[in-house]
Backbone as XML, in Angstrom:
<?xml version="1.0"?>
<chain id="A" units="angstrom">
  <residue number="1" name="MET">
    <atom name="N" x="-79.189" y="7.160" z="-63.815"/>
    <atom name="CA" x="-78.574" y="5.887" z="-63.499"/>
    <atom name="C" x="-79.583" y="5.029" z="-62.742"/>
  </residue>
  <residue number="2" name="THR">
    <atom name="N" x="-79.687" y="3.790" z="-63.145"/>
    <atom name="CA" x="-80.498" y="2.815" z="-62.430"/>
    <atom name="C" x="-79.562" y="1.934" z="-61.619"/>
  </residue>
  <residue number="3" name="ALA">
    <atom name="N" x="-79.820" y="1.841" z="-60.308"/>
    <atom name="CA" x="-78.978" y="1.033" z="-59.426"/>
    <atom name="C" x="-79.855" y="0.145" z="-58.564"/>
  </residue>
  <residue number="4" name="LEU">
    <atom name="N" x="-79.426" y="-1.091" z="-58.385"/>
    <atom name="CA" x="-80.127" y="-2.054" z="-57.542"/>
    <atom name="C" x="-79.202" y="-2.485" z="-56.416"/>
  </residue>
  <residue number="5" name="TYR">
    <atom name="N" x="-79.676" y="-2.296" z="-55.186"/>
    <atom name="CA" x="-78.939" y="-2.735" z="-54.005"/>
    <atom name="C" x="-79.741" y="-3.874" z="-53.369"/>
  </residue>
  <residue number="6" name="ILE">
    <atom name="N" x="-79.108" y="-5.027" z="-53.247"/>
    <atom name="CA" x="-79.774" y="-6.184" z="-52.663"/>
    <atom name="C" x="-78.968" y="-6.681" z="-51.466"/>
  </residue>
  <residue number="7" name="GLY">
    <atom name="N" x="-79.645" y="-7.357" z="-50.581"/>
    <atom name="CA" x="-78.985" y="-7.934" z="-49.419"/>
    <atom name="C" x="-79.998" y="-8.232" z="-48.339"/>
  </residue>
  <residue number="8" name="GLY">
    <atom name="N" x="-79.565" y="-8.841" z="-47.296"/>
    <atom name="CA" x="-80.445" y="-9.195" z="-46.197"/>
    <atom name="C" x="-80.973" y="-7.974" z="-45.471"/>
  </residue>
  <residue number="9" name="ALA">
    <atom name="N" x="-82.018" y="-8.195" z="-44.694"/>
    <atom name="CA" x="-82.594" y="-7.119" z="-43.887"/>
    <atom name="C" x="-81.558" y="-6.621" z="-42.881"/>
  </residue>
  <residue number="10" name="GLY">
    <atom name="N" x="-81.491" y="-5.321" z="-42.714"/>
    <atom name="CA" x="-80.599" y="-4.734" z="-41.724"/>
    <atom name="C" x="-79.120" y="-4.800" z="-42.073"/>
  </residue>
  <residue number="11" name="GLN">
    <atom name="N" x="-78.792" y="-4.945" z="-43.340"/>
    <atom name="CA" x="-77.392" y="-5.066" z="-43.746"/>
    <atom name="C" x="-76.759" y="-3.744" z="-44.183"/>
  </residue>
  <residue number="12" name="GLY">
    <atom name="N" x="-77.532" y="-2.655" z="-44.161"/>
    <atom name="CA" x="-76.952" y="-1.352" z="-44.461"/>
    <atom name="C" x="-77.139" y="-0.865" z="-45.888"/>
  </residue>
  <residue number="13" name="LYS">
    <atom name="N" x="-78.110" y="-1.398" z="-46.588"/>
    <atom name="CA" x="-78.353" y="-0.986" z="-47.975"/>
    <atom name="C" x="-78.688" y="0.500" z="-48.070"/>
  </residue>
  <residue number="14" name="TYR">
    <atom name="N" x="-79.598" y="0.950" z="-47.212"/>
    <atom name="CA" x="-80.045" y="2.340" z="-47.267"/>
    <atom name="C" x="-78.894" y="3.304" z="-47.003"/>
  </residue>
  <residue number="15" name="ALA">
    <atom name="N" x="-78.173" y="3.087" z="-45.929"/>
    <atom name="CA" x="-77.066" y="3.986" z="-45.576"/>
    <atom name="C" x="-76.009" y="3.996" z="-46.672"/>
  </residue>
  <residue number="16" name="LEU">
    <atom name="N" x="-75.686" y="2.847" z="-47.212"/>
    <atom name="CA" x="-74.681" y="2.774" z="-48.276"/>
    <atom name="C" x="-75.150" y="3.500" z="-49.526"/>
  </residue>
  <residue number="17" name="ALA">
    <atom name="N" x="-76.391" y="3.272" z="-49.934"/>
    <atom name="CA" x="-76.914" y="3.927" z="-51.135"/>
    <atom name="C" x="-76.926" y="5.443" z="-50.971"/>
  </residue>
  <residue number="18" name="ARG">
    <atom name="N" x="-77.323" y="5.923" z="-49.817"/>
    <atom name="CA" x="-77.340" y="7.362" z="-49.580"/>
    <atom name="C" x="-75.926" y="7.937" z="-49.558"/>
  </residue>
  <residue number="19" name="ARG">
    <atom name="N" x="-74.987" y="7.207" z="-48.981"/>
    <atom name="CA" x="-73.598" y="7.676" z="-48.943"/>
    <atom name="C" x="-73.017" y="7.750" z="-50.360"/>
  </residue>
  <residue number="20" name="ILE">
    <atom name="N" x="-73.348" y="6.800" z="-51.189"/>
    <atom name="CA" x="-72.785" y="6.749" z="-52.537"/>
    <atom name="C" x="-73.489" y="7.716" z="-53.489"/>
  </residue>
  <residue number="21" name="HIS">
    <atom name="N" x="-74.811" y="7.789" z="-53.420"/>
    <atom name="CA" x="-75.573" y="8.559" z="-54.405"/>
    <atom name="C" x="-76.052" y="9.912" z="-53.903"/>
  </residue>
  <residue number="22" name="GLY">
    <atom name="N" x="-75.979" y="10.138" z="-52.603"/>
    <atom name="CA" x="-76.426" y="11.412" z="-52.047"/>
    <atom name="C" x="-77.866" y="11.371" z="-51.588"/>
  </residue>
  <residue number="23" name="ALA">
    <atom name="N" x="-78.194" y="12.299" z="-50.722"/>
    <atom name="CA" x="-79.518" y="12.342" z="-50.104"/>
    <atom name="C" x="-80.625" y="12.727" z="-51.080"/>
  </residue>
  <residue number="24" name="GLU">
    <atom name="N" x="-80.264" y="13.360" z="-52.182"/>
    <atom name="CA" x="-81.275" y="13.839" z="-53.129"/>
    <atom name="C" x="-81.588" y="12.843" z="-54.241"/>
  </residue>
  <residue number="25" name="ALA">
    <atom name="N" x="-80.837" y="11.764" z="-54.335"/>
    <atom name="CA" x="-81.057" y="10.778" z="-55.396"/>
    <atom name="C" x="-82.423" y="10.111" z="-55.213"/>
  </residue>
  <residue number="26" name="PRO">
    <atom name="N" x="-83.154" y="9.894" z="-56.316"/>
    <atom name="CA" x="-84.464" y="9.233" z="-56.206"/>
    <atom name="C" x="-84.283" y="7.784" z="-55.754"/>
  </residue>
  <residue number="27" name="LEU">
    <atom name="N" x="-84.935" y="7.439" z="-54.656"/>
    <atom name="CA" x="-84.709" y="6.136" z="-54.052"/>
    <atom name="C" x="-86.029" y="5.403" z="-53.830"/>
  </residue>
  <residue number="28" name="VAL">
    <atom name="N" x="-86.059" y="4.140" z="-54.223"/>
    <atom name="CA" x="-87.200" y="3.255" z="-53.980"/>
    <atom name="C" x="-86.737" y="2.249" z="-52.941"/>
  </residue>
  <residue number="29" name="ASP">
    <atom name="N" x="-87.300" y="2.327" z="-51.745"/>
    <atom name="CA" x="-86.918" y="1.441" z="-50.652"/>
    <atom name="C" x="-87.921" y="0.293" z="-50.540"/>
  </residue>
  <residue number="30" name="ALA">
    <atom name="N" x="-87.457" y="-0.849" z="-50.058"/>
    <atom name="CA" x="-88.298" y="-2.015" z="-49.749"/>
    <atom name="C" x="-89.095" y="-2.505" z="-50.959"/>
  </residue>
  <residue number="31" name="LEU">
    <atom name="N" x="-88.413" y="-2.722" z="-52.062"/>
    <atom name="CA" x="-89.070" y="-3.233" z="-53.265"/>
    <atom name="C" x="-89.811" y="-4.532" z="-52.966"/>
  </residue>
  <residue number="32" name="HIS">
    <atom name="N" x="-89.244" y="-5.367" z="-52.128"/>
    <atom name="CA" x="-89.878" y="-6.648" z="-51.791"/>
    <atom name="C" x="-91.262" y="-6.449" z="-51.171"/>
  </residue>
  <residue number="33" name="GLU">
    <atom name="N" x="-91.447" y="-5.383" z="-50.405"/>
    <atom name="CA" x="-92.759" y="-5.114" z="-49.801"/>
    <atom name="C" x="-93.740" y="-4.580" z="-50.843"/>
  </residue>
  <residue number="34" name="ARG">
    <atom name="N" x="-93.252" y="-3.806" z="-51.787"/>
    <atom name="CA" x="-94.123" y="-3.326" z="-52.872"/>
    <atom name="C" x="-94.640" y="-4.501" z="-53.690"/>
  </residue>
  <residue number="35" name="VAL">
    <atom name="N" x="-93.751" y="-5.479" z="-53.927"/>
    <atom name="CA" x="-94.167" y="-6.682" z="-54.663"/>
    <atom name="C" x="-95.272" y="-7.403" z="-53.898"/>
  </residue>
  <residue number="36" name="ARG">
    <atom name="N" x="-95.120" y="-7.536" z="-52.597"/>
    <atom name="CA" x="-96.150" y="-8.197" z="-51.777"/>
    <atom name="C" x="-97.484" y="-7.465" z="-51.916"/>
  </residue>
  <residue number="37" name="ASP">
    <atom name="N" x="-97.464" y="-6.141" z="-51.806"/>
    <atom name="CA" x="-98.695" y="-5.352" z="-51.908"/>
    <atom name="C" x="-99.381" y="-5.560" z="-53.257"/>
  </residue>
  <residue number="38" name="ILE">
    <atom name="N" x="-98.595" y="-5.580" z="-54.322"/>
    <atom name="CA" x="-99.163" y="-5.772" z="-55.660"/>
    <atom name="C" x="-99.788" y="-7.154" z="-55.782"/>
  </residue>
  <residue number="39" name="LEU">
    <atom name="N" x="-99.102" y="-8.171" z="-55.284"/>
    <atom name="CA" x="-99.645" y="-9.534" z="-55.344"/>
    <atom name="C" x="-100.942" y="-9.656" z="-54.555"/>
  </residue>
  <residue number="40" name="VAL">
    <atom name="N" x="-101.006" y="-9.023" z="-53.382"/>
    <atom name="CA" x="-102.216" y="-9.064" z="-52.561"/>
    <atom name="C" x="-103.390" y="-8.439" z="-53.316"/>
  </residue>
  <residue number="41" name="GLN">
    <atom name="N" x="-103.102" y="-7.409" z="-54.108"/>
    <atom name="CA" x="-104.148" y="-6.729" z="-54.881"/>
    <atom name="C" x="-104.449" y="-7.441" z="-56.197"/>
  </residue>
  <residue number="42" name="GLY">
    <atom name="N" x="-103.744" y="-8.552" z="-56.462"/>
    <atom name="CA" x="-103.995" y="-9.319" z="-57.680"/>
    <atom name="C" x="-103.281" y="-8.801" z="-58.910"/>
  </residue>
  <residue number="43" name="GLY">
    <atom name="N" x="-102.303" y="-7.918" z="-58.729"/>
    <atom name="CA" x="-101.583" y="-7.338" z="-59.854"/>
    <atom name="C" x="-100.340" y="-8.117" z="-60.237"/>
  </residue>
  <residue number="44" name="ASP">
    <atom name="N" x="-99.672" y="-7.628" z="-61.256"/>
    <atom name="CA" x="-98.439" y="-8.228" z="-61.765"/>
    <atom name="C" x="-97.264" y="-7.338" z="-61.371"/>
  </residue>
  <residue number="45" name="PRO">
    <atom name="N" x="-96.387" y="-7.810" z="-60.485"/>
    <atom name="CA" x="-95.250" y="-6.989" z="-60.045"/>
    <atom name="C" x="-94.311" y="-6.566" z="-61.177"/>
  </residue>
  <residue number="46" name="MET">
    <atom name="N" x="-94.289" y="-7.295" z="-62.269"/>
    <atom name="CA" x="-93.415" y="-6.925" z="-63.382"/>
    <atom name="C" x="-93.814" y="-5.586" z="-63.993"/>
  </residue>
  <residue number="47" name="GLU">
    <atom name="N" x="-95.036" y="-5.157" z="-63.741"/>
    <atom name="CA" x="-95.469" y="-3.845" z="-64.243"/>
    <atom name="C" x="-94.725" y="-2.704" z="-63.562"/>
  </residue>
  <residue number="48" name="LEU">
    <atom name="N" x="-94.053" y="-2.988" z="-62.446"/>
    <atom name="CA" x="-93.226" y="-1.986" z="-61.768"/>
    <atom name="C" x="-91.955" y="-1.654" z="-62.548"/>
  </residue>
  <residue number="49" name="LEU">
    <atom name="N" x="-91.501" y="-2.580" z="-63.357"/>
    <atom name="CA" x="-90.186" y="-2.463" z="-63.992"/>
    <atom name="C" x="-89.951" y="-1.122" z="-64.683"/>
  </residue>
  <residue number="50" name="PRO">
    <atom name="N" x="-90.859" y="-0.626" z="-65.522"/>
    <atom name="CA" x="-90.591" y="0.673" z="-66.167"/>
    <atom name="C" x="-90.488" y="1.834" z="-65.179"/>
  </residue>
  <residue number="51" name="THR">
    <atom name="N" x="-91.187" y="1.756" z="-64.058"/>
    <atom name="CA" x="-91.169" y="2.850" z="-63.084"/>
    <atom name="C" x="-89.873" y="2.882" z="-62.280"/>
  </residue>
  <residue number="52" name="LEU">
    <atom name="N" x="-89.100" y="1.825" z="-62.355"/>
    <atom name="CA" x="-87.853" y="1.744" z="-61.587"/>
    <atom name="C" x="-86.647" y="2.278" z="-62.355"/>
  </residue>
  <residue number="53" name="GLN">
    <atom name="N" x="-86.865" y="2.636" z="-63.620"/>
    <atom name="CA" x="-85.795" y="3.196" z="-64.445"/>
    <atom name="C" x="-85.299" y="4.502" z="-63.837"/>
  </residue>
  <residue number="54" name="ASP">
    <atom name="N" x="-83.999" y="4.694" z="-63.815"/>
    <atom name="CA" x="-83.366" y="5.903" z="-63.287"/>
    <atom name="C" x="-83.631" y="6.108" z="-61.790"/>
  </residue>
  <residue number="55" name="GLN">
    <atom name="N" x="-83.798" y="5.033" z="-61.062"/>
    <atom name="CA" x="-84.014" y="5.069" z="-59.622"/>
    <atom name="C" x="-82.903" y="4.289" z="-58.916"/>
  </residue>
  <residue number="56" name="ILE">
    <atom name="N" x="-82.721" y="4.577" z="-57.663"/>
    <atom name="CA" x="-81.885" y="3.768" z="-56.779"/>
    <atom name="C" x="-82.868" y="2.843" z="-56.060"/>
  </residue>
  <residue number="57" name="VAL">
    <atom name="N" x="-82.750" y="1.540" z="-56.273"/>
    <atom name="CA" x="-83.728" y="0.578" z="-55.768"/>
    <atom name="C" x="-83.076" y="-0.305" z="-54.707"/>
  </residue>
  <residue number="58" name="LEU">
    <atom name="N" x="-83.742" y="-0.419" z="-53.562"/>
    <atom name="CA" x="-83.273" y="-1.271" z="-52.475"/>
    <atom name="C" x="-84.254" y="-2.423" z="-52.298"/>
  </residue>
  <residue number="59" name="CYS">
    <atom name="N" x="-83.718" y="-3.636" z="-52.193"/>
    <atom name="CA" x="-84.574" y="-4.803" z="-52.034"/>
    <atom name="C" x="-83.925" y="-5.815" z="-51.102"/>
  </residue>
  <residue number="60" name="ASP">
    <atom name="N" x="-84.686" y="-6.251" z="-50.101"/>
    <atom name="CA" x="-84.197" y="-7.325" z="-49.247"/>
    <atom name="C" x="-84.153" y="-8.616" z="-50.052"/>
  </residue>
  <residue number="61" name="GLU">
    <atom name="N" x="-83.160" y="-9.413" z="-49.778"/>
    <atom name="CA" x="-83.052" y="-10.714" z="-50.405"/>
    <atom name="C" x="-83.997" y="-11.657" z="-49.673"/>
  </residue>
  <residue number="62" name="VAL">
    <atom name="N" x="-84.952" y="-12.218" z="-50.380"/>
    <atom name="CA" x="-85.962" y="-13.062" z="-49.748"/>
    <atom name="C" x="-85.891" y="-14.509" z="-50.218"/>
  </residue>
  <residue number="63" name="GLY">
    <atom name="N" x="-84.995" y="-14.813" z="-51.130"/>
    <atom name="CA" x="-84.949" y="-16.144" z="-51.719"/>
    <atom name="C" x="-84.032" y="-17.126" z="-51.020"/>
  </residue>
  <residue number="64" name="CYS">
    <atom name="N" x="-83.340" y="-16.698" z="-49.998"/>
    <atom name="CA" x="-82.438" y="-17.593" z="-49.275"/>
    <atom name="C" x="-83.149" y="-18.130" z="-48.033"/>
  </residue>
  <residue number="65" name="GLY">
    <atom name="N" x="-82.666" y="-19.209" z="-47.529"/>
    <atom name="CA" x="-83.224" y="-19.744" z="-46.293"/>
    <atom name="C" x="-84.250" y="-20.825" z="-46.546"/>
  </residue>
  <residue number="66" name="VAL">
    <atom name="N" x="-85.051" y="-21.082" z="-45.531"/>
    <atom name="CA" x="-86.052" y="-22.138" z="-45.573"/>
    <atom name="C" x="-87.183" y="-21.751" z="-46.524"/>
  </residue>
  <residue number="67" name="VAL">
    <atom name="N" x="-87.582" y="-22.672" z="-47.377"/>
    <atom name="CA" x="-88.685" y="-22.428" z="-48.298"/>
    <atom name="C" x="-89.996" y="-22.486" z="-47.513"/>
  </residue>
  <residue number="68" name="PRO">
    <atom name="N" x="-90.810" y="-21.447" z="-47.619"/>
    <atom name="CA" x="-92.062" y="-21.418" z="-46.868"/>
    <atom name="C" x="-93.037" y="-22.515" z="-47.312"/>
  </residue>
  <residue number="69" name="LEU">
    <atom name="N" x="-93.847" y="-22.983" z="-46.385"/>
    <atom name="CA" x="-94.868" y="-23.978" z="-46.708"/>
    <atom name="C" x="-96.036" y="-23.359" z="-47.465"/>
  </residue>
  <residue number="70" name="GLU">
    <atom name="N" x="-96.347" y="-22.102" z="-47.159"/>
    <atom name="CA" x="-97.503" y="-21.442" z="-47.761"/>
    <atom name="C" x="-97.230" y="-21.074" z="-49.214"/>
  </residue>
  <residue number="71" name="ARG">
    <atom name="N" x="-98.160" y="-21.418" z="-50.077"/>
    <atom name="CA" x="-98.039" y="-21.155" z="-51.515"/>
    <atom name="C" x="-97.858" y="-19.654" z="-51.793"/>
  </residue>
  <residue number="72" name="GLY">
    <atom name="N" x="-98.621" y="-18.811" z="-51.104"/>
    <atom name="CA" x="-98.532" y="-17.367" z="-51.321"/>
    <atom name="C" x="-97.155" y="-16.816" z="-51.000"/>
  </residue>
  <residue number="73" name="GLU">
    <atom name="N" x="-96.528" y="-17.317" z="-49.948"/>
    <atom name="CA" x="-95.178" y="-16.878" z="-49.588"/>
    <atom name="C" x="-94.160" y="-17.331" z="-50.629"/>
  </residue>
  <residue number="74" name="ARG">
    <atom name="N" x="-94.327" y="-18.538" z="-51.140"/>
    <atom name="CA" x="-93.415" y="-19.024" z="-52.199"/>
    <atom name="C" x="-93.597" y="-18.202" z="-53.476"/>
  </residue>
  <residue number="75" name="ASP">
    <atom name="N" x="-94.855" y="-17.896" z="-53.808"/>
    <atom name="CA" x="-95.127" y="-17.068" z="-54.992"/>
    <atom name="C" x="-94.517" y="-15.683" z="-54.845"/>
  </residue>
  <residue number="76" name="TRP">
    <atom name="N" x="-94.608" y="-15.117" z="-53.639"/>
    <atom name="CA" x="-94.026" y="-13.796" z="-53.378"/>
    <atom name="C" x="-92.517" y="-13.827" z="-53.586"/>
  </residue>
  <residue number="77" name="ARG">
    <atom name="N" x="-91.853" y="-14.819" z="-53.010"/>
    <atom name="CA" x="-90.394" y="-14.944" z="-53.171"/>
    <atom name="C" x="-90.021" y="-15.070" z="-54.645"/>
  </residue>
  <residue number="78" name="GLU">
    <atom name="N" x="-90.782" y="-15.850" z="-55.373"/>
    <atom name="CA" x="-90.534" y="-16.036" z="-56.809"/>
    <atom name="C" x="-90.705" y="-14.714" z="-57.555"/>
  </residue>
  <residue number="79" name="ALA">
    <atom name="N" x="-91.761" y="-13.979" z="-57.241"/>
    <atom name="CA" x="-92.025" y="-12.704" z="-57.914"/>
    <atom name="C" x="-90.931" y="-11.687" z="-57.621"/>
  </residue>
  <residue number="80" name="VAL">
    <atom name="N" x="-90.474" y="-11.623" z="-56.386"/>
    <atom name="CA" x="-89.388" y="-10.703" z="-56.023"/>
    <atom name="C" x="-88.128" y="-11.073" z="-56.801"/>
  </residue>
  <residue number="81" name="GLY">
    <atom name="N" x="-87.818" y="-12.348" z="-56.842"/>
    <atom name="CA" x="-86.626" y="-12.796" z="-57.565"/>
    <atom name="C" x="-86.679" y="-12.481" z="-59.047"/>
  </residue>
  <residue number="82" name="ARG">
    <atom name="N" x="-87.818" y="-12.743" z="-59.667"/>
    <atom name="CA" x="-87.954" y="-12.472" z="-61.107"/>
    <atom name="C" x="-87.857" y="-10.974" z="-61.412"/>
  </residue>
  <residue number="83" name="LEU">
    <atom name="N" x="-88.488" y="-10.150" z="-60.571"/>
    <atom name="CA" x="-88.412" y="-8.700" z="-60.778"/>
    <atom name="C" x="-86.977" y="-8.212" z="-60.598"/>
  </residue>
  <residue number="84" name="CYS">
    <atom name="N" x="-86.290" y="-8.708" z="-59.585"/>
    <atom name="CA" x="-84.894" y="-8.303" z="-59.374"/>
    <atom name="C" x="-84.002" y="-8.744" z="-60.533"/>
  </residue>
  <residue number="85" name="CYS">
    <atom name="N" x="-84.241" y="-9.929" z="-61.079"/>
    <atom name="CA" x="-83.457" y="-10.387" z="-62.236"/>
    <atom name="C" x="-83.673" y="-9.461" z="-63.432"/>
  </residue>
  <residue number="86" name="ALA">
    <atom name="N" x="-84.919" y="-9.114" z="-63.689"/>
    <atom name="CA" x="-85.219" y="-8.223" z="-64.814"/>
    <atom name="C" x="-84.630" y="-6.841" z="-64.585"/>
  </residue>
  <residue number="87" name="LEU">
    <atom name="N" x="-84.730" y="-6.346" z="-63.359"/>
    <atom name="CA" x="-84.166" y="-5.032" z="-63.048"/>
    <atom name="C" x="-82.650" y="-5.054" z="-63.148"/>
  </residue>
  <residue number="88" name="ALA">
    <atom name="N" x="-82.018" y="-6.102" z="-62.647"/>
    <atom name="CA" x="-80.560" y="-6.217" z="-62.716"/>
    <atom name="C" x="-80.071" y="-6.234" z="-64.163"/>
  </residue>
  <residue number="89" name="ALA">
    <atom name="N" x="-80.820" y="-6.853" z="-65.040"/>
    <atom name="CA" x="-80.438" y="-6.893" z="-66.456"/>
    <atom name="C" x="-80.430" y="-5.493" z="-67.068"/>
  </residue>
  <residue number="90" name="ARG">
    <atom name="N" x="-81.329" y="-4.621" z="-66.622"/>
    <atom name="CA" x="-81.436" y="-3.258" z="-67.150"/>
    <atom name="C" x="-80.581" y="-2.247" z="-66.393"/>
  </residue>
  <residue number="91" name="ALA">
    <atom name="N" x="-80.200" y="-2.578" z="-65.170"/>
    <atom name="CA" x="-79.525" y="-1.622" z="-64.295"/>
    <atom name="C" x="-78.098" y="-1.327" z="-64.745"/>
  </residue>
  <residue number="92" name="ASP">
    <atom name="N" x="-77.644" y="-0.122" z="-64.425"/>
    <atom name="CA" x="-76.258" y="0.262" z="-64.666"/>
    <atom name="C" x="-75.356" y="-0.260" z="-63.556"/>
  </residue>
  <residue number="93" name="LEU">
    <atom name="N" x="-75.928" y="-0.404" z="-62.361"/>
    <atom name="CA" x="-75.167" y="-0.809" z="-61.186"/>
    <atom name="C" x="-75.993" y="-1.784" z="-60.359"/>
  </residue>
  <residue number="94" name="VAL">
    <atom name="N" x="-75.370" y="-2.898" z="-59.988"/>
    <atom name="CA" x="-76.000" y="-3.868" z="-59.081"/>
    <atom name="C" x="-75.000" y="-4.153" z="-57.973"/>
  </residue>
  <residue number="95" name="VAL">
    <atom name="N" x="-75.444" y="-3.967" z="-56.717"/>
    <atom name="CA" x="-74.564" y="-4.115" z="-55.566"/>
    <atom name="C" x="-75.227" y="-5.013" z="-54.533"/>
  </residue>
  <residue number="96" name="ARG">
    <atom name="N" x="-74.491" y="-6.013" z="-54.081"/>
    <atom name="CA" x="-74.932" y="-6.827" z="-52.939"/>
    <atom name="C" x="-74.296" y="-6.200" z="-51.708"/>
  </residue>
  <residue number="97" name="VAL">
    <atom name="N" x="-75.083" y="-6.028" z="-50.654"/>
    <atom name="CA" x="-74.599" y="-5.390" z="-49.434"/>
    <atom name="C" x="-74.670" y="-6.400" z="-48.280"/>
  </residue>
  <residue number="98" name="THR">
    <atom name="N" x="-73.535" y="-6.594" z="-47.637"/>
    <atom name="CA" x="-73.450" y="-7.455" z="-46.462"/>
    <atom name="C" x="-72.651" y="-6.713" z="-45.403"/>
  </residue>
  <residue number="99" name="ALA">
    <atom name="N" x="-73.210" y="-6.589" z="-44.216"/>
    <atom name="CA" x="-72.564" y="-5.894" z="-43.096"/>
    <atom name="C" x="-72.101" y="-4.491" z="-43.501"/>
  </residue>
  <residue number="100" name="GLY">
    <atom name="N" x="-72.909" y="-3.831" z="-44.340"/>
    <atom name="CA" x="-72.602" y="-2.474" z="-44.764"/>
    <atom name="C" x="-71.532" y="-2.362" z="-45.835"/>
  </residue>
  <residue number="101" name="LEU">
    <atom name="N" x="-71.018" y="-3.491" z="-46.280"/>
    <atom name="CA" x="-69.949" y="-3.489" z="-47.285"/>
    <atom name="C" x="-70.501" y="-3.828" z="-48.659"/>
  </residue>
  <residue number="102" name="PRO">
    <atom name="N" x="-70.116" y="-3.046" z="-49.682"/>
    <atom name="CA" x="-70.627" y="-3.302" z="-51.026"/>
    <atom name="C" x="-69.815" y="-4.367" z="-51.761"/>
  </residue>
  <residue number="103" name="GLN">
    <atom name="N" x="-70.517" y="-5.213" z="-52.465"/>
    <atom name="CA" x="-69.901" y="-6.140" z="-53.407"/>
    <atom name="C" x="-70.550" y="-5.836" z="-54.752"/>
  </residue>
  <residue number="104" name="VAL">
    <atom name="N" x="-69.790" y="-5.207" z="-55.650"/>
    <atom name="CA" x="-70.343" y="-4.807" z="-56.935"/>
    <atom name="C" x="-70.471" y="-6.029" z="-57.827"/>
  </residue>
  <residue number="105" name="LEU">
    <atom name="N" x="-71.700" y="-6.277" z="-58.279"/>
    <atom name="CA" x="-71.968" y="-7.398" z="-59.175"/>
    <atom name="C" x="-72.010" y="-6.975" z="-60.630"/>
  </residue>
  <residue number="106" name="LYS">
    <atom name="N" x="-72.348" y="-5.699" z="-60.847"/>
    <atom name="CA" x="-72.420" y="-5.156" z="-62.214"/>
    <atom name="C" x="-72.153" y="-3.663" z="-62.158"/>
  </residue>
  <residue number="107" name="GLY">
    <atom name="N" x="-71.357" y="-3.181" z="-63.093"/>
    <atom name="CA" x="-71.071" y="-1.754" z="-63.175"/>
    <atom name="C" x="-69.958" y="-1.353" z="-62.221"/>
  </residue>
  <residue number="108" name="GLU">
    <atom name="N" x="-69.895" y="-0.036" z="-61.959"/>
    <atom name="CA" x="-68.896" y="0.539" z="-61.060"/>
    <atom name="C" x="-69.557" y="1.552" z="-60.155"/>
  </residue>
  <residue number="109" name="LEU">
    <atom name="N" x="-69.091" y="1.591" z="-58.899"/>
    <atom name="CA" x="-69.607" y="2.583" z="-57.965"/>
    <atom name="C" x="-69.218" y="3.967" z="-58.436"/>
  </residue>
  <residue number="110" name="PRO">
    <atom name="N" x="-70.149" y="4.939" z="-58.350"/>
    <atom name="CA" x="-69.808" y="6.319" z="-58.768"/>
    <atom name="C" x="-68.826" y="6.953" z="-57.793"/>
  </residue>
</chain>
């Protein structure tokens, strides 16, 4: 099962994902930071997409709020958003987490 958990920093994505899927489920945390690392190295974050199949993926929502003045920060936000859109299209489950509460956007909680 491929699952994407999105939401603001500190909203309980990790705890919720572990409670729902168990401690042994393969989990990719902080996808947004992986995207930043790839961009800094000059790579294409979309190349991550196949590696995220059958994973529980957690990503902070970075597209809300004030738009950064720096071009690199705007590019990072755009890359995170595009990768999350592509992953959500392929995922079996997409959950937005706010204050530790799940809002299922696609699929059903196991």
